[in-house]
C-alpha positions as a Markdown table, in Angstrom:
| # | Residue | x | y | z |
|---|---|---|---|---|
| 1 | Met | 78.7 | -12.4 | -8.3 |
| 2 | Ser | 76.6 | -11.0 | -5.4 |
| 3 | Asp | 74.9 | -8.5 | -7.8 |
| 4 | Lys | 74.1 | -11.2 | -10.3 |
| 5 | Met | 72.5 | -13.4 | -7.6 |
| 6 | Thr | 70.4 | -10.5 | -6.4 |
| 7 | Ala | 69.2 | -9.7 | -9.9 |
| 8 | Leu | 68.4 | -13.4 | -10.4 |
| 9 | Phe | 66.2 | -13.8 | -7.4 |
| 10 | Arg | 64.5 | -10.4 | -7.3 |
| 11 | Pro | 61.7 | -11.4 | -9.8 |
| 12 | Leu | 60.7 | -14.3 | -7.5 |
| 13 | Thr | 60.2 | -12.2 | -4.4 |
| 14 | Ser | 59.2 | -8.7 | -5.6 |
| 15 | Pro | 55.9 | -9.6 | -7.3 |
| 16 | Leu | 54.7 | -11.5 | -4.2 |
| 17 | Thr | 55.6 | -8.6 | -1.9 |
| 18 | Gly | 54.0 | -6.1 | -4.2 |
| 19 | Phe | 50.8 | -8.2 | -4.4 |
| 20 | Phe | 50.4 | -8.3 | -0.6 |
| 21 | Thr | 51.3 | -4.6 | -0.2 |
| 22 | Val | 48.8 | -3.5 | -2.8 |
| 23 | Phe | 46.1 | -5.9 | -1.6 |
| 24 | Thr | 46.5 | -4.7 | 2.0 |
| 25 | Val | 46.4 | -1.0 | 1.0 |
| 26 | Val | 43.3 | -1.4 | -1.3 |
| 27 | Phe | 41.5 | -3.6 | 1.2 |
| 28 | Leu | 42.0 | -1.2 | 4.1 |
| 29 | Leu | 41.1 | 1.9 | 2.0 |
| 30 | Val | 37.8 | 0.3 | 0.8 |
| 31 | Leu | 36.9 | -1.0 | 4.3 |
| 32 | Leu | 37.7 | 2.3 | 6.0 |
| 33 | Leu | 35.7 | 4.2 | 3.4 |
| 34 | Ser | 32.7 | 1.9 | 3.8 |
| 35 | Ile | 32.9 | 2.3 | 7.6 |
| 36 | Ala | 33.1 | 6.1 | 7.3 |
| 37 | Ile | 30.2 | 6.3 | 4.9 |
| 38 | Thr | 28.1 | 3.9 | 7.1 |
| 39 | Phe | 28.5 | 6.1 | 10.2 |
| 40 | Ile | 28.0 | 9.3 | 8.3 |
| 41 | Leu | 24.7 | 8.2 | 6.8 |
| 42 | Pro | 21.6 | 9.4 | 8.8 |
| 43 | Glu | 19.9 | 6.8 | 10.9 |
| 44 | Ser | 16.4 | 5.8 | 10.0 |
| 45 | Tyr | 13.7 | 4.0 | 12.1 |
| 46 | Ala | 10.8 | 1.9 | 10.8 |
| 47 | Ser | 7.4 | 1.4 | 12.3 |
| 48 | Thr | 4.8 | -1.0 | 11.0 |
| 49 | Ala | 1.0 | -1.1 | 11.4 |
| 50 | Arg | -1.0 | -4.1 | 10.1 |
| 51 | Ile | -4.5 | -4.0 | 8.9 |
| 52 | Lys | -7.0 | -6.7 | 7.9 |
| 53 | Ile | -9.1 | -5.8 | 4.9 |
| 54 | Glu | -12.3 | -7.5 | 3.5 |
| 55 | Asn | -13.6 | -7.4 | 0.0 |
| 56 | Val | -17.3 | -7.1 | 0.8 |
| 57 | Glu | -19.9 | -7.5 | -1.9 |
| 58 | Asn | -23.7 | -7.6 | -1.2 |
| 59 | Asn | -23.0 | -7.3 | 2.5 |
| 60 | Gln | -21.0 | -10.6 | 2.5 |
| 61 | Pro | -17.2 | -11.0 | 2.6 |
| 62 | Thr | -15.8 | -12.5 | -0.6 |
| 63 | Ala | -14.0 | -15.7 | 0.1 |
| 64 | Gly | -10.5 | -16.4 | -1.1 |
| 65 | Tyr | -7.4 | -14.4 | -1.7 |
| 66 | Asp | -7.9 | -11.7 | -4.4 |
| 67 | Pro | -4.6 | -10.2 | -5.7 |
| 68 | Tyr | -6.4 | -7.6 | -7.7 |
| 69 | Phe | -8.2 | -6.4 | -4.7 |
| 70 | Ile | -5.0 | -6.3 | -2.7 |
| 71 | Gln | -3.2 | -4.3 | -5.4 |
| 72 | Thr | -6.1 | -1.9 | -5.7 |
| 73 | Ser | -6.0 | -1.4 | -1.9 |
| 74 | Phe | -2.3 | -0.6 | -2.3 |
| 75 | Glu | -2.9 | 2.1 | -4.8 |
| 76 | Ile | -5.7 | 3.6 | -2.8 |
| 77 | Ile | -3.6 | 3.7 | 0.4 |
| 78 | Gln | -0.9 | 5.6 | -1.6 |
| 79 | Ser | -3.4 | 8.0 | -3.1 |
| 80 | Gln | -4.3 | 11.5 | -2.2 |
| 81 | Ile | -7.7 | 10.5 | -0.8 |
| 82 | Val | -5.9 | 8.6 | 2.0 |
| 83 | Leu | -2.6 | 10.5 | 2.4 |
| 84 | Asn | -4.0 | 14.0 | 2.3 |
| 85 | Pro | -6.0 | 13.5 | 5.6 |
| 86 | Val | -2.7 | 12.2 | 7.2 |
| 87 | Ile | -0.8 | 15.2 | 6.1 |
| 88 | Asp | -3.5 | 17.6 | 7.4 |
| 89 | Lys | -3.9 | 15.6 | 10.7 |
| 90 | Leu | -0.2 | 15.5 | 11.5 |
| 91 | Lys | 0.5 | 19.0 | 9.9 |
| 92 | Leu | 3.4 | 17.6 | 8.0 |
| 93 | Asn | 3.6 | 20.5 | 5.6 |
| 94 | Val | 4.7 | 22.7 | 8.5 |
| 95 | Ala | 6.6 | 20.1 | 10.5 |
| 96 | Trp | 8.7 | 18.9 | 7.6 |
| 97 | Gly | 9.2 | 22.5 | 6.4 |
| 98 | Lys | 10.7 | 23.5 | 9.7 |
| 99 | Lys | 12.7 | 20.3 | 9.9 |
| 100 | Tyr | 14.2 | 20.1 | 6.4 |
| 101 | Phe | 13.6 | 23.4 | 4.6 |
| 102 | Ala | 14.6 | 26.1 | 7.1 |
| 103 | Gly | 11.0 | 26.8 | 8.3 |
| 104 | Gln | 9.4 | 27.1 | 4.8 |
| 105 | Thr | 6.0 | 25.5 | 4.7 |
| 106 | Leu | 5.8 | 22.9 | 2.1 |
| 107 | Lys | 3.2 | 22.5 | -0.6 |
| 108 | Ala | 0.9 | 19.5 | -0.2 |
| 109 | Ser | 2.4 | 17.9 | -3.4 |
| 110 | Glu | 5.9 | 18.2 | -2.0 |
| 111 | Thr | 4.9 | 16.7 | 1.3 |
| 112 | Met | 3.1 | 13.9 | -0.6 |
| 113 | Glu | 6.3 | 13.0 | -2.5 |
| 114 | Ile | 8.3 | 12.8 | 0.7 |
| 115 | Leu | 5.6 | 10.7 | 2.4 |
| 116 | Lys | 5.4 | 8.2 | -0.5 |
| 117 | Met | 9.2 | 7.8 | -0.5 |
| 118 | Arg | 9.0 | 6.8 | 3.2 |
| 119 | Leu | 6.0 | 4.5 | 2.8 |
| 120 | Gln | 6.3 | 0.8 | 2.1 |
| 121 | Leu | 3.3 | -1.6 | 1.7 |
| 122 | Ala | 3.5 | -5.3 | 1.7 |
| 123 | Pro | 0.9 | -8.1 | 1.8 |
| 124 | Val | 1.2 | -10.8 | 4.5 |
| 125 | Arg | 1.3 | -14.0 | 2.4 |
| 126 | Asn | -1.8 | -16.0 | 2.1 |
| 127 | Thr | -3.8 | -13.6 | 4.3 |
| 128 | Ser | -5.9 | -10.5 | 3.8 |
| 129 | Leu | -3.5 | -8.5 | 5.9 |
| 130 | Ile | -1.4 | -5.5 | 4.7 |
| 131 | Ala | 1.7 | -4.3 | 6.5 |
| 132 | Ile | 2.1 | -0.5 | 6.4 |
| 133 | Thr | 5.7 | 0.5 | 7.1 |
| 134 | Val | 6.9 | 4.1 | 7.5 |
| 135 | Tyr | 10.6 | 5.1 | 7.7 |
| 136 | Ser | 11.8 | 8.3 | 9.5 |
| 137 | Asp | 14.8 | 9.6 | 11.4 |
| 138 | Asp | 12.4 | 10.1 | 14.3 |
| 139 | Arg | 11.1 | 6.8 | 15.7 |
| 140 | Asn | 8.0 | 8.4 | 17.2 |
| 141 | Glu | 7.1 | 10.2 | 14.0 |
| 142 | Ala | 7.4 | 6.9 | 12.0 |
| 143 | Ala | 4.9 | 5.2 | 14.4 |
| 144 | Arg | 2.5 | 8.2 | 14.3 |
| 145 | Ile | 2.5 | 8.3 | 10.5 |
| 146 | Ala | 2.0 | 4.5 | 10.1 |
| 147 | Asn | -1.0 | 4.6 | 12.5 |
| 148 | Ala | -2.5 | 7.7 | 10.9 |
| 149 | Ile | -2.3 | 6.0 | 7.4 |
| 150 | Ala | -4.0 | 2.9 | 8.8 |
| 151 | Glu | -6.8 | 5.0 | 10.4 |
| 152 | Ser | -7.2 | 7.1 | 7.3 |
| 153 | Tyr | -7.6 | 4.1 | 5.0 |
| 154 | Arg | -10.1 | 2.6 | 7.5 |
| 155 | Asp | -12.1 | 5.8 | 7.6 |
| 156 | Tyr | -12.0 | 6.0 | 3.8 |
| 157 | Arg | -13.5 | 2.5 | 3.4 |
| 158 | Val | -16.2 | 3.1 | 6.0 |
| 159 | Asn | -17.2 | 6.5 | 4.6 |
| 160 | Ser | -17.2 | 5.1 | 1.0 |
| 161 | Arg | -19.4 | 2.2 | 2.1 |
| 162 | Ala | -21.7 | 4.6 | 3.9 |
| 163 | Glu | -22.0 | 6.9 | 0.8 |
| 164 | Met | -22.8 | 3.9 | -1.4 |
| 165 | Lys | -25.4 | 2.8 | 1.1 |
| 166 | Ala | -26.9 | 6.3 | 1.3 |
| 167 | Gln | -27.1 | 6.6 | -2.5 |
| 168 | Gly | -28.7 | 3.1 | -2.8 |
| 169 | Ile | -31.3 | 4.1 | -0.2 |
| 170 | Val | -32.1 | 7.3 | -2.1 |
| 171 | Val | -32.7 | 5.3 | -5.3 |
| 172 | Leu | -34.9 | 2.8 | -3.5 |
| 173 | Gln | -36.9 | 5.7 | -2.0 |
| 174 | Gln | -37.4 | 7.2 | -5.4 |
| 175 | Gln | -38.7 | 3.9 | -6.7 |
| 176 | Tyr | -41.0 | 3.7 | -3.7 |
| 177 | Lys | -42.5 | 7.1 | -4.5 |
| 178 | Ile | -43.0 | 6.1 | -8.1 |
| 179 | Gln | -44.7 | 2.9 | -7.0 |
| 180 | Glu | -47.0 | 4.9 | -4.7 |
| 181 | Glu | -48.1 | 7.1 | -7.7 |
| 182 | Gln | -48.7 | 3.9 | -9.8 |
| 183 | Ile | -50.8 | 2.5 | -7.0 |
| 184 | His | -52.9 | 5.6 | -6.7 |
| 185 | Thr | -53.4 | 5.7 | -10.4 |
| 186 | Ala | -54.4 | 2.0 | -10.4 |
| 187 | Gln | -56.8 | 2.5 | -7.5 |
| 188 | Ser | -58.5 | 5.4 | -9.3 |
| 189 | Asp | -58.8 | 3.4 | -12.5 |
| 190 | Leu | -60.2 | 0.4 | -10.6 |
| 191 | Glu | -62.8 | 2.5 | -8.9 |
| 192 | Ser | -63.8 | 4.0 | -12.2 |
| 193 | Leu | -64.2 | 0.6 | -13.8 |
| 194 | Arg | -66.2 | -0.6 | -10.8 |
| 195 | Gln | -68.6 | 2.3 | -11.0 |
| 196 | Gln | -68.8 | 2.0 | -14.8 |
| 197 | Leu | -69.6 | -1.7 | -14.7 |
| 198 | Lys | -71.7 | -1.4 | -11.5 |
| 199 | Ile | -69.8 | -4.1 | -9.7 |
| 200 | Pro | -70.4 | -4.2 | -5.9 |
| 201 | Gly | -67.5 | -3.6 | -3.6 |
| 202 | Asp | -67.8 | -7.1 | -2.0 |
| 203 | Ala | -68.1 | -8.9 | -5.3 |
| 204 | Val | -66.0 | -11.9 | -6.1 |
| 205 | Ala | -64.2 | -12.7 | -9.3 |
| 206 | Ser | -66.5 | -13.3 | -12.2 |
| 207 | Gln | -66.0 | -15.0 | -15.5 |
| 208 | Ser | -68.1 | -12.4 | -17.3 |
| 209 | Pro | -66.2 | -10.9 | -20.3 |
| 210 | Gln | -67.8 | -7.6 | -19.6 |
| 211 | Glu | -66.3 | -7.5 | -16.1 |
| 212 | Gln | -62.8 | -8.9 | -17.1 |
| 213 | Pro | -61.1 | -5.5 | -17.4 |
| 214 | Tyr | -62.1 | -4.7 | -13.8 |
| 215 | Trp | -60.6 | -8.0 | -12.4 |
| 216 | Asp | -57.5 | -7.6 | -14.5 |
| 217 | Lys | -56.9 | -4.1 | -13.1 |
| 218 | Lys | -57.6 | -5.4 | -9.6 |
| 219 | Arg | -55.0 | -8.2 | -10.0 |
| 220 | Glu | -52.5 | -5.6 | -11.3 |
| 221 | Leu | -53.2 | -3.4 | -8.2 |
| 222 | Ser | -52.6 | -6.4 | -6.0 |
| 223 | Gln | -49.2 | -7.1 | -7.6 |
| 224 | Leu | -48.2 | -3.4 | -7.2 |
| 225 | Leu | -49.1 | -3.5 | -3.5 |
| 226 | Asp | -47.0 | -6.6 | -3.0 |
| 227 | Leu | -44.0 | -5.0 | -4.7 |
| 228 | His | -44.6 | -1.9 | -2.7 |
| 229 | Lys | -44.6 | -3.8 | 0.5 |
| 230 | Ser | -41.4 | -5.7 | -0.4 |
| 231 | Leu | -39.6 | -2.5 | -1.4 |
| 232 | Phe | -40.6 | -0.9 | 1.9 |
| 233 | Ser | -39.0 | -3.9 | 3.8 |
| 234 | Lys | -35.9 | -3.6 | 1.7 |
| 235 | Ile | -35.5 | 0.1 | 2.5 |
| 236 | Glu | -35.9 | -0.6 | 6.2 |
| 237 | Ala | -33.3 | -3.3 | 6.0 |
| 238 | Glu | -30.8 | -1.1 | 4.1 |
| 239 | Gln | -31.3 | 1.8 | 6.6 |
| 240 | Leu | -30.7 | -0.5 | 9.5 |
| 241 | Asp | -27.6 | -1.9 | 7.9 |
| 242 | Ala | -26.3 | 1.6 | 7.2 |
| 243 | Gln | -26.6 | 2.5 | 10.9 |
| 244 | Met | -24.5 | -0.5 | 11.9 |
| 245 | Pro | -20.7 | 0.0 | 12.3 |
| 246 | Gln | -18.8 | -1.3 | 9.3 |
| 247 | Thr | -15.9 | -2.7 | 11.3 |
| 248 | Ala | -15.5 | -5.7 | 9.1 |
| 249 | Leu | -14.2 | -3.6 | 6.2 |
| 250 | Val | -10.9 | -2.7 | 7.7 |
| 251 | Gln | -9.5 | -3.8 | 11.1 |
| 252 | Ile | -6.3 | -2.5 | 12.5 |
| 253 | Thr | -4.8 | -5.7 | 13.9 |
| 254 | Asp | -1.5 | -4.2 | 15.0 |
| 255 | Thr | -0.7 | -0.6 | 15.8 |
| 256 | Ala | 2.7 | 0.7 | 15.0 |
| 257 | Glu | 5.2 | 1.2 | 17.8 |
| 258 | Pro | 8.4 | 3.3 | 17.8 |
| 259 | Gly | 11.4 | 1.3 | 16.7 |
| 260 | Arg | 13.9 | 0.4 | 19.3 |
| 261 | Ala | 16.9 | 0.6 | 17.0 |
| 262 | Pro | 17.5 | 2.2 | 13.5 |
| 263 | Val | 17.1 | -0.1 | 10.6 |
| 264 | Arg | 19.0 | 2.1 | 8.1 |
| 265 | Pro | 21.8 | 2.0 | 7.5 |
| 266 | Asn | 22.5 | -1.6 | 8.3 |
| 267 | Lys | 25.9 | -1.1 | 9.8 |
| 268 | Pro | 27.0 | -4.8 | 10.1 |
| 269 | Leu | 25.9 | -5.5 | 6.5 |
| 270 | Asn | 27.5 | -2.4 | 5.1 |
| 271 | Ile | 30.8 | -3.2 | 6.8 |
| 272 | Phe | 30.7 | -6.8 | 5.7 |
| 273 | Leu | 30.0 | -5.7 | 2.1 |
| 274 | Gly | 32.8 | -3.2 | 2.4 |
| 275 | Ala | 35.2 | -5.9 | 3.5 |
| 276 | Val | 34.0 | -8.2 | 0.6 |
| 277 | Ala | 34.4 | -5.4 | -1.9 |
| 278 | Gly | 37.8 | -4.4 | -0.4 |
| 279 | Gly | 39.0 | -8.0 | -0.6 |
| 280 | Phe | 37.9 | -8.4 | -4.3 |
| 281 | Leu | 39.3 | -5.0 | -5.4 |
| 282 | Gly | 42.5 | -5.8 | -3.4 |
| 283 | Leu | 42.9 | -9.1 | -5.2 |
| 284 | Val | 42.4 | -7.5 | -8.6 |
| 285 | Ala | 44.8 | -4.6 | -7.8 |
| 286 | Gly | 47.4 | -6.9 | -6.2 |
| 287 | Ala | 47.3 | -9.3 | -9.1 |
| 288 | Val | 47.7 | -6.5 | -11.6 |
| 289 | Ser | 50.6 | -5.1 | -9.6 |
| 290 | Ala | 52.3 | -8.6 | -9.3 |
| 291 | Leu | 51.9 | -9.2 | -13.0 |
| 292 | Val | 53.4 | -5.8 | -13.9 |
| 293 | Ser | 56.3 | -6.3 | -11.4 |
| 294 | Phe | 56.9 | -9.8 | -12.8 |
| 295 | Lys | 57.1 | -8.6 | -16.4 |
| 296 | Phe | 59.5 | -5.8 | -15.6 |
| 297 | Gly | 61.5 | -8.1 | -13.4 |
| 298 | Asn | 61.9 | -10.7 | -16.2 |
| 299 | Arg | 62.9 | -8.0 | -18.6 |
| 300 | Gly | 65.6 | -6.8 | -16.1 |
| 301 | Arg | 66.9 | -10.3 | -15.6 |
| 302 | Lys | 67.3 | -10.7 | -19.4 |
| 303 | Asn | 69.3 | -7.6 | -19.4 |
| 304 | Val | 71.8 | -8.8 | -16.8 |
| 305 | Ala | 75.3 | -9.3 | -18.3 |
| 306 | Pro | 76.7 | -12.9 | -18.1 |
| 307 | Ala | 79.7 | -13.4 | -15.7 |
């Protein structure tokens, strides 16, 4: 009778016990594994420099938020024209070669790939600010690189603007020389007409058809002289503007500082996610174990011989 009672009640207790046993084992295994992986992963620090950029056209800042200009700035910051000077300035080919590749000096392309993987750009919402964040296992290195990128982009914008100004001044000076030649030609033609028509030097405009070519040429010369004078003033203004510092193009509003604590891996978050994953997997494994145990238990009870 005792054996029959044990067989009768075993299906009611065994699945529940199996569920809690499997749940506990799976939960602890997943949690301990997540903790171990979290503490094995290398720590990474983040440093952020912020810059204010201006979309300048015709020497005047363009009003309003321009997403295309921001995206274009992102692409330029991540380009070789900005990052190569950073690599050279900080000697990252040598430094990272010693640090990660047993002293082998890296190629510029290899260093560029690593640098891009560690670089993150983000716009500050509804502003013309860009946050330049760099990640590194060395907190000081992260700050140095972030500041170097901000400075390199600022120098690129200033130098590009200066080159454009210089090219524009060259074009204006060429036009100025062409106008000088045109003025000299017009003056020679005017003097030839004056002598040919025997017009005194102090003569006033006449309605005589015979003298009309002379007065037309004189009016043309006057217009050329006015244009020549305006062009000279424009060249002087452009040269003066080119000499002024272009600080409005890019301003470094916040320099990067070494991070106080690592931001990767996020240990509390990883452990929490490990606990959640362990609980979920434990529930699934425990439920499967209880179901299997229940089915086998019912089959065993059916096979118990009646008293």
